[in-house]
C-alpha positions as CSV (number, residue, x, y, z in Angstrom):
1,X,93.2,111.1,137.7
2,X,96.0,113.6,137.1
3,X,97.7,113.1,133.7
4,X,100.0,115.7,132.1
5,X,100.0,115.9,128.3
6,X,102.0,118.0,125.8
7,X,100.4,121.2,127.2
8,X,100.1,120.6,130.9
9,X,97.2,118.8,132.7
10,X,93.8,119.6,131.3
11,X,90.5,118.1,132.4
12,X,86.8,118.9,132.5
13,X,85.8,121.2,135.3
14,X,83.9,119.4,138.1
15,X,84.8,115.9,136.7
16,X,88.5,115.6,137.1
17,X,89.4,119.3,137.4
18,X,88.3,119.9,140.9
19,X,89.5,121.9,143.9
20,X,90.5,118.6,145.5
21,X,92.7,117.6,142.6
22,X,94.2,121.1,142.1
23,X,95.3,121.1,145.7
24,X,96.7,117.6,145.2
25,X,98.9,119.0,142.4
26,X,100.0,121.7,144.8
27,X,101.0,119.1,147.3
28,X,102.9,117.1,144.6
29,X,104.7,120.3,143.6
30,X,105.8,120.9,147.2
31,X,107.1,117.4,147.5
32,X,109.0,117.8,144.3
33,X,110.7,121.0,145.5
34,X,111.6,119.4,148.9
35,X,113.0,116.1,147.5
36,X,115.3,118.0,145.2
37,X,116.2,120.6,147.8
38,X,115.0,123.4,145.6
39,X,114.0,126.9,146.4
40,X,110.8,126.8,148.5
41,X,109.0,129.5,146.4
42,X,106.6,129.3,143.5
43,X,104.8,131.8,141.3
44,X,101.2,131.1,140.5
45,X,99.2,132.8,137.6
46,X,95.9,132.2,135.9
47,X,93.8,133.1,132.8
48,X,90.2,134.2,132.3
49,X,88.6,130.8,132.3
50,X,85.7,129.9,134.6
51,X,86.9,129.7,138.2
52,X,90.6,130.1,137.1
53,X,91.1,132.7,139.8
54,X,89.6,130.5,142.5
55,X,91.6,127.5,141.3
56,X,94.8,129.5,141.4
57,X,94.0,130.5,145.0
58,X,93.4,126.9,145.9
59,X,96.7,125.9,144.4
60,X,98.5,128.6,146.3
61,X,96.8,127.5,149.6
62,X,98.0,124.0,149.1
63,X,101.6,125.0,148.4
64,X,101.7,127.2,151.6
65,X,100.2,124.4,153.6
66,X,103.2,122.3,152.6
67,X,105.7,125.0,153.5
68,X,106.1,126.7,150.1
69,X,106.1,130.5,149.7
70,X,103.8,131.7,146.9
71,X,104.1,134.8,144.6
72,X,100.5,135.2,143.5
73,X,99.6,137.0,140.3
74,X,96.3,138.6,141.2
75,X,95.4,139.8,137.7
76,X,94.8,137.3,135.0
77,X,98.1,137.0,133.0
78,X,99.3,135.7,129.7
79,X,101.2,132.4,130.0
80,X,104.5,133.9,128.7
81,X,104.3,136.5,131.4
82,X,104.1,133.8,134.1
83,X,107.1,132.1,132.4
84,X,109.0,135.3,132.6
85,X,108.2,135.6,136.3
86,X,109.7,132.1,136.9
87,X,112.9,133.1,135.0
88,X,113.4,136.6,136.5
89,X,113.0,135.3,140.1
90,X,115.3,132.3,139.5
91,X,112.5,129.8,140.6
92,X,112.5,126.1,140.1
93,X,108.8,125.8,139.6
94,X,105.9,128.0,138.5
95,X,102.3,127.3,137.5
96,X,99.4,128.9,135.6
97,X,95.8,127.8,135.7
98,X,94.8,127.6,132.1
99,X,93.5,125.2,129.5
100,X,94.9,127.4,126.7
101,X,92.6,127.0,123.6
102,X,90.4,124.1,124.9
103,X,86.6,124.6,125.0
104,X,85.0,126.3,128.0
105,X,84.2,123.1,130.0
106,X,88.0,122.5,130.4
107,X,90.6,124.0,132.8
108,X,94.1,123.0,133.4
109,X,97.5,123.6,135.0
110,X,100.7,124.4,133.1
111,X,103.9,123.8,135.0
112,X,107.1,125.7,134.4
113,X,110.7,125.0,135.5
114,X,114.0,126.8,135.7
115,X,114.5,129.7,133.3
116,X,110.7,129.8,132.7
117,X,110.7,126.7,130.5
118,X,107.7,124.3,130.0
119,X,108.2,121.4,132.4
120,X,109.8,118.4,130.6
121,X,108.2,114.9,130.9
122,X,110.6,113.8,133.6
123,X,109.2,116.6,135.8
124,X,105.5,116.1,135.0
125,X,105.9,112.3,135.3
126,X,107.4,112.8,138.7
127,X,104.5,115.1,139.7
128,X,102.0,112.4,138.6
129,X,103.9,109.8,140.7
130,X,103.9,112.1,143.7
131,X,100.2,112.9,143.4
132,X,99.5,109.1,143.2
133,X,101.7,108.4,146.3
134,X,99.9,111.2,148.3
135,X,96.5,109.7,147.3
136,X,93.6,110.6,149.5
137,X,94.2,113.5,151.9
138,X,92.1,115.6,154.3
139,X,90.7,118.3,152.1
140,X,90.3,121.7,153.9
141,X,88.5,124.7,152.5
142,X,91.0,127.5,151.9
143,X,92.2,130.4,154.0
144,X,93.8,132.4,151.1
145,X,93.2,135.9,152.6
146,X,94.5,134.9,156.0
147,X,97.7,133.6,154.3
148,X,98.0,136.9,152.5
149,X,97.8,138.7,155.8
150,X,100.4,136.4,157.3
151,X,102.8,137.2,154.4
152,X,103.0,133.6,153.2
153,X,101.3,134.5,149.9
154,X,102.4,137.8,148.4
155,X,100.9,139.6,145.4
156,X,103.2,139.8,142.4
157,X,102.9,141.8,139.1
158,X,105.5,141.9,136.4
159,X,103.4,143.4,133.7
160,X,105.9,146.3,133.1
161,X,108.8,144.0,132.9
162,X,107.0,141.8,130.5
163,X,106.1,144.7,128.2
164,X,109.7,145.9,128.3
165,X,110.8,142.4,127.3
166,X,108.5,142.6,124.3
167,X,109.4,146.1,123.1
168,X,113.1,145.7,123.4
169,X,113.0,143.1,120.7
170,X,110.9,145.3,118.3
171,X,112.0,148.3,116.2
172,X,109.5,150.8,117.7
173,X,110.5,153.8,115.5
174,X,109.9,152.1,112.2
175,X,106.4,150.9,113.3
176,X,105.5,154.3,114.7
177,X,106.1,155.9,111.3
178,X,103.4,153.8,109.6
179,X,100.3,154.6,111.7
180,X,98.8,151.2,111.0
181,X,95.1,150.5,111.3
182,X,94.8,147.1,113.0
183,X,91.9,144.9,114.1
184,X,92.8,142.9,117.2
185,X,90.9,139.9,118.5
186,X,92.0,138.5,121.9
187,X,89.2,135.8,121.7
188,X,88.0,136.7,125.2
189,X,91.5,135.9,126.5
190,X,94.1,137.7,128.6
191,X,96.1,139.4,125.8
192,X,94.0,142.5,125.4
193,X,95.5,145.0,127.9
194,X,99.1,144.3,127.2
195,X,98.6,144.1,123.4
196,X,96.7,147.4,123.5
197,X,99.4,149.1,125.5
198,X,102.1,147.9,123.2
199,X,100.3,148.9,120.0
200,X,99.4,152.3,121.5
201,X,103.1,152.9,122.2
202,X,103.8,151.9,118.6
203,X,101.3,154.6,117.3
204,X,98.9,152.1,115.8
205,X,95.2,152.7,115.5
206,X,93.5,149.6,117.0
207,X,89.9,148.4,117.0
208,X,89.1,145.3,119.0
209,X,86.5,142.5,119.0
210,X,85.8,139.8,121.6
211,X,87.9,141.9,124.0
212,X,86.2,141.2,127.3
213,X,86.0,138.3,129.6
214,X,83.5,135.6,128.6
215,X,84.1,132.3,130.3
216,X,82.0,130.6,127.5
217,X,84.2,132.2,124.8
218,X,81.2,133.2,122.7
219,X,80.0,129.6,122.7
220,X,83.1,128.7,120.7
221,X,86.8,127.8,121.5
222,X,89.4,130.5,122.1
223,X,91.7,129.1,119.4
224,X,92.8,131.4,116.6
225,X,92.0,129.0,113.7
226,X,90.5,129.9,110.4
227,X,87.2,128.4,111.4
228,X,86.9,130.6,114.5
229,X,88.0,133.9,112.8
230,X,85.4,134.1,110.0
231,X,83.7,137.2,111.4
232,X,87.1,138.9,111.8
233,X,88.0,138.3,108.2
234,X,84.8,140.0,107.0
235,X,85.4,143.0,109.3
236,X,88.9,143.5,108.1
237,X,87.9,143.7,104.5
238,X,85.0,146.0,105.1
239,X,86.9,148.2,107.6
240,X,89.9,148.7,105.3
241,X,92.3,147.6,108.0
242,X,96.0,147.1,107.2
243,X,95.8,143.6,108.8
244,X,94.4,141.8,111.8
245,X,95.9,140.0,114.7
246,X,94.4,137.4,117.1
247,X,95.6,135.5,120.1
248,X,94.3,132.5,121.9
249,X,92.9,132.3,125.5
250,X,96.2,132.4,127.3
251,X,98.1,134.4,124.7
252,X,100.8,131.9,123.7
253,X,99.5,131.5,120.2
254,X,98.5,134.0,117.5
255,X,97.0,134.4,114.0
256,X,97.5,136.9,111.2
257,X,94.8,138.1,108.8
258,X,95.9,140.0,105.7
259,X,94.5,143.3,104.3
260,X,91.9,141.4,102.2
261,X,90.6,139.5,105.2
262,X,92.4,136.3,104.3
263,X,93.6,134.0,107.1
264,X,97.3,133.4,106.9
265,X,98.1,129.8,107.5
266,X,100.3,129.2,110.6
267,X,103.0,127.5,108.5
268,X,103.1,130.6,106.3
269,X,103.4,132.8,109.4
270,X,106.5,130.8,110.4
271,X,107.9,131.1,106.9
272,X,107.2,134.9,106.8
273,X,108.9,135.6,110.1
274,X,111.9,133.4,109.5
275,X,112.4,134.9,106.1
276,X,112.0,138.4,107.5
277,X,114.5,137.8,110.3
278,X,117.0,136.5,107.8
279,X,116.5,138.7,104.8
280,X,115.6,142.0,106.4
281,X,117.1,141.9,109.9
282,X,120.2,139.8,108.9
283,X,119.9,137.6,111.9
284,X,121.9,134.4,112.2
285,X,120.7,131.1,113.4
286,X,118.7,128.0,112.4
287,X,115.2,126.8,113.1
288,X,113.5,124.0,114.9
289,X,109.9,122.8,114.2
290,X,107.8,119.9,115.4
291,X,107.0,116.8,113.4
292,X,103.7,118.4,112.2
293,X,105.1,121.6,110.7
294,X,106.0,122.5,107.2
295,X,109.3,121.2,105.7
296,X,109.7,124.3,103.6
297,X,111.4,125.7,106.8
298,X,114.1,123.1,106.3
299,X,114.6,124.3,102.7
300,X,114.9,127.9,104.0
301,X,117.4,127.0,106.6
302,X,119.5,125.1,104.1
303,X,119.5,128.1,101.7
304,X,120.8,130.3,104.5
305,X,123.5,127.8,105.5
306,X,121.7,127.1,108.8
307,X,120.6,123.9,110.6
308,X,117.0,122.8,110.8
309,X,115.8,120.4,113.6
310,X,112.7,118.3,114.0
311,X,111.2,117.5,117.5
312,X,108.1,115.8,118.9
313,X,104.9,117.9,119.4
314,X,105.0,119.9,122.7
315,X,106.6,123.3,122.8
316,X,108.9,122.3,125.6
317,X,110.8,120.2,123.0
318,X,111.2,123.3,120.7
319,X,112.4,125.5,123.6
320,X,114.9,122.9,124.7
321,X,116.4,122.5,121.2
322,X,116.6,126.3,120.7
323,X,118.5,126.6,123.9
324,X,120.9,123.7,123.0
325,X,121.8,125.1,119.6
326,X,121.2,128.8,120.0
327,X,118.6,128.8,117.2
328,X,116.9,131.9,115.8
329,X,113.3,130.7,115.6
330,X,111.2,127.7,116.7
331,X,107.6,127.1,115.8
332,X,104.7,124.7,115.3
333,X,101.9,124.6,112.8
334,X,99.3,125.3,115.5
335,X,100.3,129.0,115.8
336,X,103.0,129.0,118.5
337,X,106.5,130.3,118.0
338,X,109.5,131.6,119.8
339,X,112.4,133.8,118.8
340,X,115.8,133.9,120.4
341,X,116.3,136.3,123.3
342,X,112.7,136.2,124.7
343,X,111.0,133.9,127.2
344,X,111.7,130.2,126.9
345,X,108.3,129.4,125.5
346,X,105.9,130.4,122.8
347,X,104.5,133.9,122.9
348,X,101.6,135.0,120.8
349,X,102.0,138.7,121.7
350,X,105.6,138.8,120.7
351,X,104.9,137.0,117.5
352,X,102.1,139.5,116.7
353,X,104.4,142.5,117.3
354,X,107.1,140.9,115.2
355,X,104.6,140.6,112.3
356,X,103.7,144.3,112.7
357,X,107.4,145.2,112.5
358,X,107.7,143.0,109.4
359,X,104.9,144.9,107.7
360,X,106.4,148.2,108.6
361,X,110.0,147.5,107.5
362,X,109.3,145.7,104.3
363,X,106.5,148.1,103.2
364,X,104.9,145.1,101.4
365,X,101.7,143.3,101.6
366,X,101.7,139.8,103.2
367,X,100.9,138.2,99.9
368,X,103.8,139.9,98.2
369,X,106.3,138.6,100.8
370,X,104.8,135.1,100.6
371,X,105.2,135.2,96.8
372,X,108.9,136.0,97.3
373,X,109.2,133.0,99.6
374,X,107.5,130.7,97.1
375,X,109.7,131.9,94.3
376,X,112.8,131.1,96.2
377,X,111.8,127.9,98.1
378,X,108.8,126.5,96.3
379,X,105.5,125.5,97.9
380,X,103.6,122.5,99.3
381,X,100.0,122.1,100.3
382,X,99.6,121.5,104.1
383,X,96.6,119.7,105.6
384,X,95.5,119.1,109.2
385,X,92.5,117.0,110.2
386,X,91.1,115.9,113.6
387,X,89.1,112.8,114.1
388,X,87.2,111.9,117.3
389,X,87.5,108.4,118.5
390,X,85.8,106.3,121.3
391,X,88.1,105.0,124.0
392,X,87.4,101.5,122.7
393,X,88.9,102.4,119.3
394,X,92.2,103.7,120.6
395,X,93.7,100.3,121.3
396,X,92.7,99.1,117.8
397,X,94.3,102.1,116.3
398,X,97.5,101.9,118.4
399,X,97.9,98.2,117.5
400,X,97.4,99.0,113.8
401,X,99.8,101.9,113.8
402,X,102.5,100.9,116.2
403,X,102.5,97.1,116.4
404,X,101.3,96.1,113.0
405,X,103.3,99.0,111.5
406,X,100.7,100.2,109.1
407,X,102.0,101.7,105.9
408,X,99.8,103.7,103.5
409,X,99.7,101.9,100.1
410,X,99.7,104.7,97.6
411,X,100.2,102.5,94.5
412,X,96.6,102.6,93.3
413,X,96.4,106.3,93.6
414,X,99.7,106.6,91.6
415,X,98.5,104.1,89.0
416,X,95.3,106.0,88.5
417,X,97.2,109.3,88.1
418,X,95.4,110.8,91.2
419,X,98.8,111.6,92.8
420,X,102.3,111.8,91.5
421,X,104.9,109.1,92.1
422,X,105.9,109.0,95.8
423,X,109.0,107.2,97.1
424,X,108.9,106.4,100.8
425,X,112.3,107.4,102.3
426,X,111.7,106.4,105.9
427,X,109.2,105.9,108.7
428,X,109.7,107.5,112.1
429,X,108.0,106.7,115.5
430,X,109.4,109.7,117.2
431,X,105.9,111.0,117.9
432,X,103.1,108.9,116.6
433,X,104.1,107.7,113.2
434,X,105.5,109.8,110.3
435,X,106.1,108.8,106.7
436,X,108.7,110.7,104.8
437,X,108.5,110.8,101.0
438,X,110.8,112.4,98.4
439,X,110.3,116.1,97.4
440,X,109.7,117.0,101.1
441,X,106.2,115.4,101.2
442,X,105.1,113.6,104.4
443,X,102.3,112.2,106.4
444,X,102.1,112.3,110.2
445,X,99.5,110.5,112.4
446,X,99.4,111.0,116.1
447,X,97.1,111.0,119.1
448,X,96.6,114.5,120.6
449,X,98.3,115.0,124.0
450,X,95.6,117.4,125.2
451,X,92.3,116.1,123.7
452,X,90.7,112.7,122.7
453,X,91.5,113.2,119.0
454,X,93.5,111.5,116.3
455,X,95.4,114.1,114.3
456,X,96.5,113.6,110.7
457,X,98.9,116.1,109.1
458,X,100.4,116.0,105.7
459,X,102.2,118.1,103.1
460,X,101.8,117.1,99.5
461,X,102.2,118.8,96.1
462,X,98.6,120.0,95.9
463,X,95.2,119.9,97.5
464,X,94.0,117.1,95.2
465,X,96.8,114.8,96.4
466,X,96.0,115.6,100.0
467,X,92.3,114.8,99.6
468,X,92.9,111.5,97.8
469,X,95.5,110.4,100.4
470,X,93.2,111.5,103.3
471,X,90.3,109.4,101.9
472,X,92.7,106.4,101.7
473,X,93.8,106.9,105.3
474,X,90.3,107.3,106.7
475,X,89.2,104.1,105.0
476,X,92.3,102.1,106.1
477,X,92.1,103.3,109.7
478,X,88.3,103.1,110.0
479,X,87.8,106.7,111.2
């Protein structure tokens, strides 16, 4: 079954993610282009995952079989580089074979539309419908290289254009004057070559780790989370690096490690970069965040006389809102962000380079800049927890949350002085369920759009409050 979520279609290799189903998606893409009388040309890219290159060839073959010309990116490429290819060639569709930060047994397909944007639901829903309508078809093994010879598939490489698009947004001279010593971890993903080329041109001394292809991702997941970057934190402190950078498997997310080897929370990265763009680069524009991201960003936007917007999870929603309102920055608490003037999606490489520029221009340590932000805008404690559930549990949880309209009863916690007084201001069902309290505190509960997980996010005054409320939620929800 082909089902697109917030980050494309992802499935386990050899279960649902098969050559047959990949070709079925290609046929659906071709039908979509034809029924809308769109340009009969598609760009296809891929990452370093197991069989990603083979799957991208199969997708290309399927498109050509249905009369669609293919621009094929032979080298594994960052997702934002594929998005740029869609934009610069004025295409209506593009695709990349990637499951982003999922574990090694997964692969997937991300679909892009006009201007290199993540495909909205109306497009992915239609692709699902078309795939279902096509149903069973006569699967034929591919003839990729014959199609290359026939000129129906052409090789395409926009690496130089992509690097130019990155560096034109960065102050190269100010970084070059600092001679930073950086530890970079691409997590066995596709960012290494481009990041190294950019940092070399910026006169940075760079050491790498996990900078080769490993389809098992070191028996871990290629996600730049605190849990996955413990070895990196130790190396930074011992090696006396100025800071560290990490990107996920397809390079659309990043992480920042400070000079002491401390992981910088994703929400703090968003605060740092928005503060930097406003205070030090004097940029104009508001922000957009998803429902699971810090509300301190709203306080910051208000301070600068700018608008702040909230959207459902899925970076396509952030990109769309940025375009509608000409916003300066959009981001999510999972490490993805976009700034105005670059590709219409998140880019971990650009975010990393902007962080390098921030360090160069301010001349301050990360902790010092965060202290400035906290002094001006206050602080909240952010928590993010994942819970596995069995398929049989999902219906019970959905009924409880969305039909019975579950509300956390915090009164006992308040009466026992375990948490401060909390006034519920509103409840939203924009994406899952979110409870808004006074003083910018909140709780969000939603099902993952990419994995069988129930996610609980919250922002409270301190860690004790978070832990007490989390215990209550786990007990009430039976997870």
